[in-house]
N, C-alpha and C positions, 0 to 999 in steps of 0.2 A: 652635833658632836657625838651623841650616842650612836647615831647611825654609822658614822665613819669608824668609830671604835669597833663596832660590831663587824664591819667589813674587813678591818685589818686583822682581826683575830683569825688564826687558821682554824679550819673545821676539825672536829674531833677525829674524823676518818683520817685526815692527813697526819695528825699527831700520832695515832695508833700505827699508821703506816711507817712513820719514821722510827717508832719504837721497835717495831718488828724487824725493820731493816737492820737495826743495831744488834739484833740477836743472831747468834750463830747457832744453827740447829745442832751442830756437832759439839757445842760447848757442854762439858760434863754437868755443870750446874743447871743448865736448862733441861738436860735429860733427867737429872735427879728430881727437879721440881715437878716435872710432868708426871714422873712415876709416883711421887708422894701424893699429888692431888688426884691421881687416877682419872684424869680427864684431859682431852685434847685442848689446845688453845681455842679461845672463843673465835678468833680470826685466823684464817689460813695464813701460813707463812708466805711472805712476798719474796720470791726469788729474784735476784738481780739478773737482768737480761743482758746478753752481749749486744754489740752494735748491730750486727746483722739481724738478730732476732727482733730487736726493737723496730728496725726499719721494715722488716717483713710484716710485723703486726700492723704497722700504720698503713702499709699498702693493702693488707687484707681487709682492714676496716673500710678503706675507701673503695675497694673492689666490690664490697657488698652493696654499695650505693648503685653501682653500675650493673648489677646482676640482671635487673629487669630493664630492658631498653625502653626509652621514651618513645611514644608514638609520634609520627610526623604528620602533624596535621598539614600567491599573487603573481602576484606577477612582479613584484618588486621585493628586494631584500637588501639587507645591510651586510657588507663585508668589512674587514679591518686590515689595515697595513700596520705592521709592528716593527719598531726599531729594536732589534735584539740587544743593543748595547744599553739603552736607557729604559726600555719597555714603554716608550711613548706609543700611543695608539691613535691612528687616524681612520675614522669611519668613512666608508664610501657607499653610495647608493647605486645598485645595479637593477636593470630592468630586463624582462624576458617576455617573449610572445608565447612560448610554449612551456615555460617552467623548466626547460632543460638547458637551452643555450642562453647565456647571459651577456649583457653589454659590459664594456670595460669599466663603466661606472664613473660617477662624479663625486668629488669630495663633499662631505656633509659638514657644515659648520658645527662647532661644539654647542652653540646655543640652540640650533635646530635639533641636534641629537639629544640634548638634555630635555627638550620639550616633548620627547616621545613621538616619533614619526609613526604613521599608520602601519607601515610595513615591518615594524620592529617586532621580533619574536621575544619570548620570555628572557632569553639570555641577553639580548640587546637592551631590554628594559632595565634589567638589573645593572648592566654596564653603564647605562645612561645616568642612573642614580649616583654613580661614582665620579661623574665629571666634577672637577675641582676648579673653581674660579680663582685665578692668580690675582687679577685686578679687574677693574671695570671693563676692560677691553679684551682680556686674555683669559681663556679657559683651557683646561688640559685634562686629557684622559690618559692615565699612566698607572703602571704598577702591576705586580704579580697577582694581586687580589682581583684585578679586573680581568686579566688573562685567564685566571681560574674559571671565571664565569663563562668565558668564551671557548673553553676547552672542548675538544671533540665535536665542534660544530662544523668543521671543514670550511670555515669562512675567514680564516686568518692567513695572511701572506706577508712575505718579507717587504719591508719598507723600500729597500733599495732594488729589489727584484720582485715586482708585484705578481709576476707569473709563477713564482716559486711558493708553494704552500709552506706556511710556518705551522708545523704540527704541534698542537698543545694537547697533552693528555693528563687526566687526573689520576692520582693513585692514592690508595689508602695507607695510613700508618699500619704497619704490621709488626708484631712481636714474635720472636722466635726463641725458644728455649731448648738448648742442646746439652746433653751430658757429655763431658769430656772424658779423657782416658783416666783421669784421677778420681772420677766419681762425682765431681762437682757439676753444678748446673750453671751454664753461662747464658746470659740473657742479652740478645741483640735486637736491633730494629732495622728496618729497611731504609732508614734515613740517618744521616749524620747530624743528630740534633744538637750536638755540641758546637758545630760550626755553621750549619745552614739555617737553623731554626730562627724565624723572625718572631718578634715579640708582640707586635700590635698591627694587624692580627697575626696569628701564628701560621707561617707558611715555610715550607722547605721546598726547594726546587733544584732541578738539575737541567742544565742546558747542554745539549749535545748536537752541535751543528745547527740545523734548522728544526730540531725536535726539543720541545720543552716539556719536562715532566714536573707536575706541581703536586705537592702534598699539602693539604690544608689540615692543620692541627687544631682540633676543638679544645675548648677549655678543659674538658674532662680528660682528653688525651694528653694535653699539656701537663696536667696534674700527675697523671700516671707516669709520664716521662720524668718529671722532677723526682718522684719517689723512686722510680726505677734506676735513676742515674746513680743513686747511692749504694745500690746492691746489685751490681752487674754480675757478680759471681757469688754463688751460694753453695754451701756444703750439701752433701747427699741427704743429711737429716732434714733438710728443708722441703723434701719431696712432697709430702702430703699437703702442707700449707701452700706451697707454690702451685700445686695442681688445683687447689680450691680457688686460688687467685685467678688463674688462667680461665677457669670455668666462669667466674663472675664477670671478668672484664670482656669476655668474648661477645657480649651483647653490644659493646661499643667499639672494641678494637679486635680485628682478626688476629688470631694467635695460632702458632703451630708448634707442637711439642709432642714427644713420645709420652709425656705425662698424661695426655688426654686419652690415650688408647683405652684405658680401663676406667675412664670417668663414667660415673653413674648419674652425674648431675646434668648431663646434656644428652638429648636424644641423638642417636647415631644416624648418619645418612651416608649411603654409598655414593661416592663422587662420580660424576661423568668424566670419562677419559677422552671425550671428543675434542678435536682441535677446532677452536673457534677462530674464524677469520673475520675481523672487523674491518669493514670497507668504508672509507670516508671520502666523498667527492670534493673536488675543489669548487670554486665559485661558479665555474661555467659547466660543471658536470662533464668535463672532457678529460679530466685526469683524476685518478683515484689512488688513494693510499690504503694499502692493506696491511694489517698487523695480525700476527698469529699468537694465540695463547690458549690456555685451558681455563674455562669457567667451571669450577667444580660442581656448581648446582645452579639451576635456573632460579632467578630471583636473588642471586648472590652477587654483590658488587665486586667481590674479591676475584682477581684473576692471577694465575700463576704461570710460570714458564713450564712447558711440557716436560715431565720427567725430572724436574729439579725441585729441591727443597725437601721438606719432611712429608711423611705419608699421612699425618694426622693434623687436621686444622680445626679451629673453632671459630665460627663467624656467623653473622646474621644471614639467614635464608628466609626471605619473605618476612622480615622483621622478627624472626624467632631465632635465638641462639641455637646452633646445631653443632654437633661433633661430626666433621666431614672426614670420611675415610677414603684417601686417594689410592689409586692403583698406579704407582709410579712406573712400573714395567709396561703397563698398557698404554699410558700416556707417551712414554718414550717410543714404543713400537709404532703407535699411530703417527707420531711426529716423523719418525724415520720413513714411514710409508708415504706421507704427504710430501716430504722433502724430495723423495724420488720422483713422485708424480709431477712435482712443480719444477723439475730441473730445466724444462724448456723456457721457464720464465726467469732464469738466473741473470740474464742481461738487464732485467728490470728490478733486480733485488738490491736494496740499499743497505741491508743489515741482515742479521741472522734470521729474523722473522719479520721483515719489513719489505714491501714492494711498492713501487710507484708505477702505475699502469695507465695507458690511454684507454679510451672507451672500448676499442676492439679487443685489446689485450685483456681488459677487465672482464669482458664477456667470455673470452676464451678461458680465463682464469676461473670464472664461476662455473663454466661447463665442466672443467676438471674437478671442481669441488662437488658439483652435482653428481658426477659419476662416483665420487668417494663419499656419498652422503652417510654411509654407515659409520665413518670415523671423522667426518668434518661437517661443520655448520657455518653459516654466514650471519653476521650481525651488521645492521646498518643503523646510522643515527636516524632519529625520527624525521620523517619528511623527505629523506633522501634515499632512494633505493632503485636498484636494477635487479630484476628477477630472472634467473635461468633455472627453472624447476622442472621443465618437461624434457623428455627424451628427444634427441635430434630427429628431424624429419628425414625420412629415407624413402627410397623408391616404392616400397609396398604401401606407403601412406597415400600415394597418389592414385586416384581413380578417375578416368576420363571416358566420356561418351562422345563419339564423332558422328556427325551427320553431314551429308553433301548438300551444298547450296551453290548451284552454278559451278564456277571454277574454284570455289572455296570449300573449306571444311569448317563447319561450325562446331566449336568445342564447348562442352558443358562437363562439369565434374567438380570434385572436391578433393581437398587435402586434409587428412586427419592429423590433428595435433594431439599426440599422446593418447590416441585411441578414443578421445572424448570430443573435444572441440572440432567442428568441421568448418573449414573456410573454402569459399569458391576458388577455383583455379585462377580466375582473373584477379581476385583479391591478393592471392599469393604473388602473382606476377607484378602487381602494382607495388607491393611491399619490397620487391627486389630493388626497386629504384633507389630506395633510401636505406638499403641494408648496411650494416656495419660489419665488414669482413664477411663471415659466413652466417651472420645473425640477422634475423628480421624482427621487426618490432611488432608485437601482437597488440596488447592494450595496456594502458597505464605504464607501469614500469617493466612489463614483462617482455622478454626476448626469447627466441628459440633458435637453436642451431639447425642449419640445413647441411646435410653431409656434402662433402666436397664434390663428389661425382654427380649427385642429384642437382646441386647448385649449377654446375656447368650446363647440364641438360635443360634446366629451367631457364637459364639465361638465353640459350639458343632458341627455346620456344618463345620467350618474351621478345626476342629480336625479330622473329619471322611472323609474329601475330599482330593483329590490329583489332581495334574495338569499333563496333558499330552499335551505338547505344549501349546496351548491357550485354551485347553478344560478342563473344570472342571468336575471331576468324583467323584462319591461316590458309595460305595458298595450298592447292593440291600438290604443288611441287615441293612443299615443305613437310610432307608426310613422314619423311625420315626422322624428324625430330620426335614425332609421336612413337615411331617404331623403336627408337633408341630407348625411350622410357619403358616401353613394353618389354624389351629384351632384358632390361635390368630389374624387372620385378614389378613394375607398375601395372595396374589393370587398365587396359585400353580396349574398348569395344566400339566397333564402327558399323555403319549401315552397309548395304550390299555394294554400293558404289565404292566405298572406301576399301572394303575387302578385295574387290576385283582389282583395284589399282595396285594394292599391295602384292597381289598375286602376279600381276604383270611385271612389277619391279623385280620381284624375286626371280621370275623366269628369265628376265633380261640379264640379271646378274649371273645366272647359271649358264647362259648361252655362250657358245664359242663362236667367234666371228672370224671368217677366213677372208683373205685378200681376194677380191673377184678375179677370176681367171682371165677376164678381158682387159685387165689393167696392164698397159705396156710400160711398166716402171717397176724398179726395185726399191721398195720402201725401206728406209733406215728403221732401226728399232724404235726410236721415239715417235717416228711417223706411223709405225704400225700401232703403237699404243694410242696415238691420237685418233686413228681410224677406228679402233675397237671401242674407244670411249664414246665417240660420236655415234657409232652404230648402236651402242647399248642405250644411250639416252633417247635416241629417236625411236627405239623399239618400244619403249613404254610410254612415249608421248611427251618427253621433255625436250628442252633445247639446251644448246651449249655455245659458249663463246670460245673460239680458238684464237688466242691472242699471241701467237708466236711472232718473233721479230721477222722483218723482211728477209726473204731468201731461205727460210727454214722449211718451206714446202707446205704452206697452208693450202695452196691451190691443188696440189696433187693428192693430198689427204682428202679434200672435199670431193674431188672427182672420183676417188675410190668409193666414197660413201654413196654418191649419186649412182654409180655403177652397181654397187651392192644392193641398192634398194629400188632399182628401176622396175622390178617386177611388181611393185606395189602401186605404180602409177606415176604420172608426170610430176616433176618438181619445178618450182619457180626459182630462178637464179637472178637476183637483182644486183646490178653492178654500176659503178660510175661509168660514164661515157668513155672516159680515157682508157679503160681497161677492157672494154667490150671485145675488141678484136683479139686481145691477148687471150681471153677466156676461150674464144672460139678456136683459136689455133692450139691451145693447150688440150682442149677436149679431143680434138682430132689427133693430136700427138699421143696422149696417154690413154684415151678410151675411144678408139675408132668405132666401137660398137654402140656408143651412145648416140641416140637420135635427138638432135636438138633443133630448135627453131629460133631465129632472131626476131623477137617481137617488135623490135624497133623498125626494121626495114621490110618485114613481111606483111602479108595481109592479116591483120590482127583478128578480124572477124572470122576468117577461114581457119586460122590457127586454133582459136578457141573452140570452133565447131569440130575440129578433127584432133583434139588433144590425145586421143588414143594412139595416134601415129607418132607421138613424140615422148621422149624420156625427160627432156629438159627444155624449158622455155626461158630464153635469155631476154632480160629487160633492163633498161637503165632506170635510175631513180626518177628522172624527168618524165619518162613515159608512164611509169607507175602512177605518178600523181594524176595524170590525165585519164588513165584507163583503170583506176582503182575500183570503180563500181563494177566493171565487168570481171576483173581479176579476183575480186573478193567473193564472187559467187561460186568459185571453183574450190573444191576441197583438195588441196595439193598434198602430194606425198611428202615433200620437203619444201621449206622456204629457206633459201640461202641468201644472206646479205653480205656482200663483199664491201670492204672499207666501211664497216658497220658504224664507225664513229660519225657517219653522215646523219645518223638519227640521234646524236647525243643530246640535242635540244628538243625536249618533249613538246615545245610550243610550235615547232615548224610544221609546214604542210606535209613534208616527207615523213615525219614521225607519225602524224595522224593517218597517213595513207598505209604505211606498213602495218600499223596496229589492226587494220581491217583484214589483213591476209589470214585466211583459214588454212592451216596446215597441220598434218599429224606430227611433224618434227620440225625444228627450227635450228639453223646453224648461222652464227655470226662470225665473220672473219675480220680481224683488225690487228694491225701492228701497234696501234696507239689507242686503245679503248678509253683511256683517260688522258686528255690533252691539257686541260687547264684546271679542272676542279673534280673532286671526288664524286660530286653529284652527277657528273656526266655518265657514269656507268649505270646509274639507276635505270635510265630509259632503255639501255641495251638489254638489261635483264628483264625489263617489263615486256619486251618482245619475246625473248627466249623462253621465259617462264613467268607468265603474268601473275603478279601478286607476291612473287618469291621474296622480294625485299620490302614488302609492305607498301604503304602509300609513299608518295614523294615527300610529304611533310614528315612522316615518321622516319624515313631514311635520313632526311636532313637533321632531324632532332637527335637521332641516335648516332650518326656517323659524321656527317659533313660539318655541322655546327660545332660538335664536340672536338673534331679534329682541328678546326680553325682556332678554337679556344686554346687548345694545347699549344699550337704553333705560336699564337700571340703571347701566351704566357712564357714560353721558352725564349722568345726573342726579347721580351722585356727584361728577363733575368740576365741575358747576355749583354 
């Protein structure tokens, strides 16, 4: 009883407080009493506070508690399909061979998910702990609190459209205090806590199409919001106390206000004005979502829209409350520059600062950001990254050394990556096969751009080259691919044989060829061009295929070449039996000065003994097969094959025979060089310019099989 009585009695301090409250300091009696006693009251007078002062004091007291922040102590993966109406979540397991390309995935039962699968990352483990069992047979994963844990992982997709990413982003509660025109201070936040705030736990969220932004409100933040809700507008005289409050709570809640400009309680930090582009890949790493914002300081979770908001913030930077001073003009200028640079990606832009890009466009996007590295940076979620940090590879980065090996050129050389890393030329050519647009993959997550013009030249080089063990070879007739690199700034040095060949080619290009005076025919313009083209090729030792339609004068053009080169020795003309007589009559008609012998009907041994007496030896394909041993011992001025499609099949005896012919120049005539299949042209070129199209297998891999695949794909679509 005594104890209860003691507890029910008000304390002395409370009685005195009430007594003082009853006194009016302006009362004449109180003033008179104070003067007579000549001493002040023993207790200070307790002034009655207004509602806003009372609320502000409570918030100040709580803010002091927050002033010092508390310290915060495969190949397979899980992705999630989300029902945006109910926030139901279905986990899926995906597999990958390279960590880049992922399978479609299979659904994971809730019981297996809750038991923690080996491939689950930290976010998945947290989500698994939130599986709720409805009954003995049904379990469910649902709710904004689960989605919050899966935010910014790049592994969430729409339930009804699994290929469409469901973007989930976390955001912090922020408080902003502005002074209005009347001198009062108005306090706002970046969430509508009166409508959207959840109570257990505290979440606020905003759903915009397939983009969900979630704010998690801690107990401390929730308490600040409760107190703040009663004093949303404060008079000017609250300035000093309000500034102290903002300083104190900045360790827990980012705040922005002009009141912080002159704050001495927080260390000042000049903010970065760079535009940050956060790139998040989808589950297959074939589509990427990019968002742009400003992160005022490294180690600060807070992000802001470029050039928007107030210029003074208070927030945690590496766990320390800091006063962050923004340069809004610089942010705005940087954003305007980046907007201009990124105009070419407008078709992939889904919002003011949001893009959805495929792999090739993402690499191009990052190359644009790399070029603007003074005002832009890239952020990736942990474990998911593409890197474009080196300058594009251009012609001066290529250095080649050429050596002659029989009818081939052996290539050795390097390509410099950003002046530091060196790759062998054959490594670069191998990487072209798996290029993404103009980008080749280096190591890990890194890609580098090859300039458009260099890429075209390297593709030509890759098409005409072949590998023999670790050696890279190209035909001597493909030297133009090397000279094109040299002309554009690459360093190409060759041995004496290579240099001599290039000199012959250059001289042949500069020479002027005239129609022989002994030709009894008036050539049309296109026929003159054909004659000059064949003469130029044969001058430096190459061959050509004249594939005009029937009746356009292939015969007369060839006779002009035979006549123009007769001074260099006899030529071998191989024809089908059916046109042998026609060729004889045409030579008599158009070039009566040509001395020719019919190898079919004449004394073959005598003809070969007296070759100096002839300009042209006529021979059919049948006789060529039987006499090839004798004919192959002669170094002919020209070897001409009429109806050259007769050698389209490389496995035939005729093909084997003609390949043994030794001639300074080679001409093939055909109205139908390709009759049934693209591969038929390979053997014709192998005779004209050995090795020019690579090996038969290489040609098939590069052109024939690829062409068939395209045709098959097209027909299946139709």
